[in-house]
N, C-alpha and C positions, 0 to 999 in steps of 0.2 A: 435349391438343387445346385450341387457343385458342378464345375465344368468337367471334372474327371471322376465320376462316381465310382468306377471300378478301381482306379488307381488309389483312391483314398478310402476304400472299404477295408475293413479288418480281414485278416487272413490267418489261417492256422497251419502250423507245421508241427506234426506230432501233437504234443500236449501243450504247446505254447501258442500264444496269440500275438500277432503282429498288428500294430496300429494302422498300417497301410501296406501296400503291395510293393514297396520300394526297398530293394536290398542293395547295399554297397558291395559291389563285386570285389573279390579278393585280389586286388591289383597290387603287385609288388612295388615298393617305394624307395628301396635303398636308404631307409632311415633308421635301421637297426644299428646296434654297435657290432664290432667284429666278432663278438662271442655269440651273436644271435639274440641278445637281450633287447627288450623294448627300451626306447629312449624317451625323454620328455618331449622331444620334437615329434615323435610318433604319436604320443598321447595327445598332443595338441591337434595333430592332423585328424585323428579319429574323433576327438571330442567335437571339433568343428562340424564334422559331418553328422554326428549325432544331434547336435544342437540345430542343425539345418533341417532336420525332420525325417531322415532315413529311418525306417523301422528296424532294420537289422544291419549291423556293421560287421561284415566279414573282413578280417584283417588282411591276410595275404597267405600265400603258401608258406608253411612253417615246417622246416625240416625236422624229422623225428630222430635222426642220427647224423653225426657230424659229416659222415661220408656222403650224405644225401643233399647237402647244401648246393643250390644252383646259382646263387649270387653272393657276392662278398659281404654285402650288408643286408642280408635276409634274416627275418625272424626265425627263431628256433623254438622247439618245445622238447628238447632232448635232455634237459637237465632240470632237476628240482629247484635249483637256485634261481631259475627264471620266473618262477611262479609269482613272487611278490610284485614284480614289475607289471605283470599282466593283470594282477588283481587291481592295481591302481588304475590301469587303463579301463578295465571293465567298469569300475565304480564311476569313473569320469563320464562314461557314455550312459550309464544307467541314470545318472542325475538328469539327463535330458529325455528319458523315456525310451531309449533305444535298447534293443537287445544286441548282444555281441557274440560273434562266433569266430572260431579258429578254423584253419584249413590245414590238415595234416598231409605232409608230402615227403617223398624221397625222390631225388632227381634221377637216379640211375644213370643211364647213358647220356642224359642231357646235362652233363656238367663236365668238369675237367679237374685234373690233379692240381692245376694252377689255382683253382678256387678252393678246393677242399683239402688239399695236402695228401689225398689218398688216391689210389688207383680207382677209377670208376668201376662200379659193378652193375650188372644188368641181367635180365633173363638169359641173354645170349650175347656173343661177342660181335654186336652190330654197332659200329661207330656212328656217332652223330657228327656230321661234318659241317653243320650249319650252326652258327652262333656260339659254338662251344670250344673249338680248337681241334676237334676230330680225334680225341683220345679213343683208343679201342678198349671198350670195357671188358672186364673179366666176367665170365658167366658164373652166376651165383651157385654155390653148392646148396644142397637141401638144408643142411644145418644152418647156413647163413640166412636162408629164406625164413626158416622158423624164427631166427633171432630178429629179423625185421618185422615179422608179425607181432612179436612181443614189443618191439620198439614203438609201433603204432599204438598198441594198447597202453603202454606206459605214458606216451604223450597225451593220449585221451584222458588218462587219470589225472595228469597235471592240469589239463584244461579245466576239468571239473573243479579241482582244488583252487584254480585261479578265478572261478566264478563264471566262466563262459556259459552262455545259455544254450548254444548249439555247437555241434562239431561237424565239420565237413571233411570228407576224405577226397583228396585230389586225385581222381582217376582220369583226368583229361590232359591234353596238351603233351602227351607222350612221356609223362613222368612214370615212375615205376609201376604203379597199379595198372596204368594204361599199357605199359610195355609188355606186361604179362598177358594182357587181354588181346593184344594186337598181333596178327600173324606177320606183320611187317617187322616187328622187333623180337618176337618170341619164336625162335627156331629150335626150341628144345624138343626132346622126344622122351620125356619122363612123366612123372605125375603132375608136373607143372607146365607142360607144353605139349603141343601136337594138335589135337582136335579142340573144338570149342569148349567142351566141358573141362578139359585139363587146363586150358588157358584161363578159364574163369576161376580156377581153384584158389589162386593166391588172393585176388580181391575178396572172395567170399570168406576166406580164412581171416583176413584183416577185419572185415565187417564183424564177424562173429567174435573176435578177440576184443575189439573196441566195444561192442555192445556188452560183453561180459564185464568190461572194466568200468563201465559207467552205469548210473541209475537208468532204469527203464524209461523214465520220463524225460531223459535228455535226447532231444531230436538229433538224428544222424542224417546228414546230407551227403550226397555223392555227386561230385562234378564229373561229367562224362563228355568226352569228345564224341558227339553223335555221328560225326563223319571226320575221319582223319585227313581227308582230301589228298590222299596219296595212293598211287596204284599199289595194291597189295596190302593196304591198311584197312582199318575198320571202316565199314560203310554204315549208312543209316539203317540198312536192313539188319546188319549185325547188332547195332545199338538197340533196335526194337526187340531183338531176342534177349539182349542183356538186361534191359530195364526191368521186366517182370521178375527176373532172378534177383536183382538188387532189392526190389520191393519185398520179395519173400524172405530175404535174408535180414530184413529189419531196417532198411533205409526209409526215411520219412519224407524225403524230397530229392528229386533229381534235378541238378543244376546243369543245364545244357550249354555246352560250348562246342568248339570244333578245332581241328588242326593239331599238328605236332610241330616240332621245331622245323622239320623239312618243309612244312606248309605253314610257316609262321604267320603269314598274312591272314590266315583264318583264325589265329589266336587273338591278334590285335589288328583289327581291320583298318586300312587307310581310308582317307576321305573319298577315294574313288569308288568305295564299296557302298551299295545301297543301305539305307537305314533298315534296322531289324532284319539283317541278312540271315540270321540263324533261326528266326521264327518258324520257318517251314520244318526245320529239324525238330524243334521243340513240339510242334503239333503232332508229328509222328510218334514221338515218345509219349506224349500226354494221352494219346489214344490207346497206348499199350499198357498203361498202369492206372491205378486208382489213387495213388498218392499225388500230391501237388508237384508241379514242374516250374522251374524258373528258367529264364533265358537271358543271355547277354547278346552282344553283337550290334554295336553302333545304335544303341537306343539313347538318344540325347534330346529328342523333341518330345514333350509331354503328350502331344497328339498321337505320336507313334506308339508311345508306351501304353496309352489308353486303348489304342486299336489292337495291340497285341493281346491285351487282356480281354477286350470285347469280342474279338474273333475266336477266342478259346484256344489260342496258340500256347498260352502259359498261364499260370496262376500268380506268378510274381515276375517282376522285371529286375534284372541285375544291372545296375549302372556302375560302371567303372570310371571311364574317363569323363563322363558327364558330371559325376560328383567330384572328381578330381579338379575339374575346371570350376565348378561352383558348388561348394558345400551346402549352400542354401537352396539348391534346386528344388527339393520337395516343398519347402516353405513358400517359395516364390510361386510355384505352381498352385499350391493350395490357396494362397491369398490372391490369386489372379494377377500376379505380377510377372507374367511370362516374359514381358519385354525387358525385364531387368536381369534375366538369366545370362550369366557369362557362358558363351557357347563353346562346347568342345567342337573343334573344326576337323578332327581326325588327322591332324598333322603328323602324329607319331613321334613328336619331340620327346614325350614322356618315355615311350618305349626305347627310343634311341639312348636316352640318358641311363635307363636301366641297364642296357647292354654295355654301357661304358663304366658301370659301377659308380655312377655319380648320383647324388640325390635327385629324385624324380620330380622335377619342377613342371611347370605348365607354360606353354606359349601364351594362352589367353588370360591366365590369372597369375600375376606375379607374386601373389601372397600364398599360393599353394605351396605347402611344405615349409612355409616360413610364417605360419600363423601367429607366432608370438613375436618374432623379431620385426615383422612387417605390420604389426597391429598399428592402427592409426594413432599417432601421437600428436595432439594439438600443438601448434607452434607457440613459442613464447612471445615472438614479435611478428605481427602480421606485416608482410611485405608485398609490394606490387611487383609482379613477375610477368614478363612477356616471353611467350614461347613462340618461336618462328618455325613453322612447319607442323602440319597436322597429319603426319604419317604416324605409324604405330609408336615410335619413340616419343614424338611430341605430344601425342594424345595421352599416353600413359604418364608421362611426366606431369602434364597439366592435371590429370585426374588426381594423382597422389598429392601434388602440391595444393590443389584446391581443397581436397578432402581434409588436409591438415590445417586449413584456415588461411592460406595465402590468397591474395587477390590476383587471379590469373587471367590473362588475355592471350588467346592463341590466334596467330595470323597464318594464313596460307593463301597462296596465289590461285590455287585450284578452287573451283566452285563447290567441290565435294570433299569431305575429309577422308583420309585413308592412305594417301600416298601410294606407294607401289603395291600395297595390298589390293587396291582396286583392280590392278591388272589381272588378278587371279580370276575375276569373273568371266574373262574371255577364254581361259584355258580349260579344255575339256576335263571334267572330273574334279576341278579344284576351285569351284566357285564359292564354296563355304568359307574360304579364307577371306573373301571380300566381305562376307557377313560380319567377320570380326571387326572390320573397320567401323561399321555402323554401331556396333556395341561399344567400342572404345570411345567414339564421339559422344554417344548418348550418356555414357557414364561420366565423361569429363564434364559435360554440361550439367548433369545431375549433381555432381560434386560442387558446382558453382563456377566453373571456368566459363569465360565468354569466348565463343568461337566467331572470329571474323574471317569469313571465307571470300574467295574471289578478290583478294587484295594482296598485291605484291608490295612489300614494304622494303624500303632502304633503311640505312642507318639513321637518317634524320627522323623518319616516321617512327621508328622504334624508340628513339630517345625522347620524342615528343610525348610519349606515354609516361615519362618520368619513372622508369622502372628501377627498382633496387637490384634486380637480377634479370639477365636475359639468358634464355636457354635456346641455343641454336640447334635445331633439328631439321636442317634444310636438305638432308638426304644426299643422294648421289645421282648423277646422270650418266648415260652411256657416252663413252669417249670414242675417239677414232683411232683404231690401231694403226701402227706404223707399217702397213703392208704396201709395198710398191704397187702403184696403179690404182689404189683405192679411189682416188679422186675422179678417175674416169670410168669407174664401174657403176653399176646400178645399186650402189650401197644406200641403205636407208636406216633410220633410227629404229631400233627394235621396239621401243615404246610405241612408235607410230604404227608398226606392224600389228601389235596387240590391240590397239585401239580401233583400227580401221580395217575394213574388208580389203583384201588384196585383189582388186579387180584386174582381170586380164593376165594374171601371173600364172605361168605354167610350171616353171622350174625355179627353185631357189636354193642358194647356198647359205647355210647358217654357220657362222664362224664362232666356235666356242660351244662346248657342251656342258656348261654349268646350268644352274637353275634357270636363268633367264633364257639361255640358248635352247634348252629342251622345251621350255614353255612356248617359245616362238615356233619351234619345229612342230609341236603338237597343234598349235593354232593353224599354221599354214597347211599341214597335212589334212586337218579336219575340213579345210576349205577346198580340198582337192588338188593342192599343189604337190608336185613331186619335189621332195626335199632331200638334200644332202647335208648332213651335219658333220662338221669336222671338229675333233678335239685332240689336242696334243698329248693328253694324259691317257692312262689306261682305262679310266672309268668316267662315266657321266655323273653330273650333279654331286660332286664331291663336297660341296658346301653342307650337304645333309648327310646324316648317318645312313648306315645300310638299310635299316628298316623303313625310314621315311622315303627313301628313294627307290626302293625295290619295285613297287608297282608302277610308279611314275615312269621309270626307265623301261621296264618290261613292256608297258603299253606302247611306248614309242617304238621300240624295236619290233613289236608285232605289226606295226602298220606297213602295209604292202608298198605304200608310196614314200617310204622313208629309208634312206641309206645312211647308216651310222659308220663313220670312219674314225676310230680311235687311233692313237699314236700317229696322228696326221697333222701336219702343219700346212698353213696356207702361205706360200712363198711369194705369190704375185697374182694380181688381178689385172685383167685386160679386157676391155669391152664387155662381152657377155661370157668370158671364160675365166678360168683360174688354173694356176699351177700349184698343185699340192705335192707334198713329199711324205711318203709313207714307207717306213722300213728302209730308208736310204734310197728309195727309188722315186722318180718323178711320176706324177699322175696328172695328166692334163684333162680337164673337164670343160665342157662348153654348153652353150644354150641357156645360160642363167638369165632370167628376167629380173631377178632380185638377189642381192647380196645383203645379208643381215649380220653385221659384226656385233657381238654381244659382250665383248671385253675390249678394253678395260671399263670398269665403272669408276667414275671420277667424283670424288667428294665435292659438293657444292659449298664453298667456304668463303665466298666473296664478302657476305655480310659479316661473318665472324671476324675475318681479318680486318675489316674496316672498323668494327666496334672495338676490337682489341687495340688497334693503333691509336684510338682516341684516349687521351689521358683524362683521368678524373671521372671516367664513366662508370657505369654499373658493372657488377661482377658478371662475367660472361662464361657460360659453360657450353660445351658441345657434346652431343650425344648422337648415337645412331650412325647412319651411313655417312654423315658429313665428317665424322671422326675417322671412320674406316668402314668401307662397304662390307656388310655382313648380312646375316639372316634377321628376320623380324624377331625371332626369339632373343637373340643377343641384344638387339636394339632395345627391346622392351625391358629386359633385365637391367640394362644399363640405366634406362630412364627411371625405373622404380627405385634403384639404389640412390640416384640423385634426388628423387622426390622425397625420400625418407631422410635424406641427409641435410637438405637445405632448410 
């Protein structure tokens, strides 16, 4: 008996059989070329997930007409010339026993002329001011609507010619099909808008046209935002009315998601969101139809996936970021190697990169989207390498170097590996990041690296190992800002605040609203402290992109015992008080039991400088925060690049 009998049972969608219940969700990756064509890099990405055991590989939203593109490097199915490239991708996945599906999409209001080169069009002139630039779309004429119905059908015909096994229509996340269905975005009063039946007309016409363009045995899937999570938008009650109509029109599976761009945190949920957060929506849809239902939404733990199926919430689970982080997730679960799974920690780095039109990489897995270039290449000459620092940069460098065949020893003065990642375990809603530290350490050890923890080494101890190469990953420490009076204030190290309970503290001033400052403010506020956080800039946590910081900052601002002061500088500290300046005016505050300066972060480079100064010594490299304080993502990418180069 397997640990996960439902997850690894066969399932059917229409006339096709899937070898298990695991679907790779259609997550955009920015790996297409500017014409919308599939690239070798994209093929490598999909083939790795097929080889890893997913039953169905859904590529990503693929625009059916050039004006409907929503990202610069998005796949398209708008041209017959694209078919041969997709055929190669499908054949590569079929070799591993996986089925392959496309997802047909037109962005409508959720794009911009800067991306498409065209004026956006939509059911109504309702602009999208989030994530797109805010272009006001032009309302589609009836003839244009008919042309778009044909565009979906033509794209479906190309999909069949390319060998795709299933076709999904993207009616979720506020794209065109969803825009017609939603009263939030459809303000028309003609045959395509107004009441429920007229708003449903365009999706039903598209389904009918696609069904007529493909063989009857090609399964049609429909992705549906079962709740748009915005006042005036589609609700789950609406979705329950819609679902049977989709089934009657010929849809073979409903793929449940949520949100539109204005509620984007429900499209790609951050780490603060509970696992399987959309399962209750899927349950409502499943009760309303006889066809199977799949569901996405922070399903990264196999126990959670099995529970979703066992509880009858869905028939299939759609894994996006979980398979992005580890293409072998299904095989590892099947083979009872769950402890080897590279965890998705919900950091939204991938989503942030998508919004920046950069290749969608992964914080946890540096090989993601670099499957070929970062394939393990055995070294020609095995060398002894010492890595100092067991934070994310040091552990990733050690893992890659050891995997390639070098003899690697890692030193760290802390008794536990992980560096600053471990601080996340104390921050409300962000403890999953600390779990990444355990994974990185175990993988470095599994690759053959020796971890010596609780040992602070100097230059002599490092050189006593007779290394050919030394990698300094010694990180950074909080510095002391040059604020008058700080020496006489109740200022403390922010790392100490995170590690220890703040006994007897009633009121605190946190200086600096970056990632560390907001983390400290969250921790203190959770402990019941009244917190004032000052930030000279306009925004908090600017080290992270908009999507990763959205919920983190919103949750802080929502705390009743937190005061956020942006565009505010701390001019002087005195006793238990502070002089702040905001908008050219002085602001005097008092009664602080605690002052926590969180900037600057100072690179720890003593060992590096000593080693470099010694002539005739080993090659010395520096990576991560000791080179320049940054995020864990940048540190690990730098570490992987070094590991594959040395």
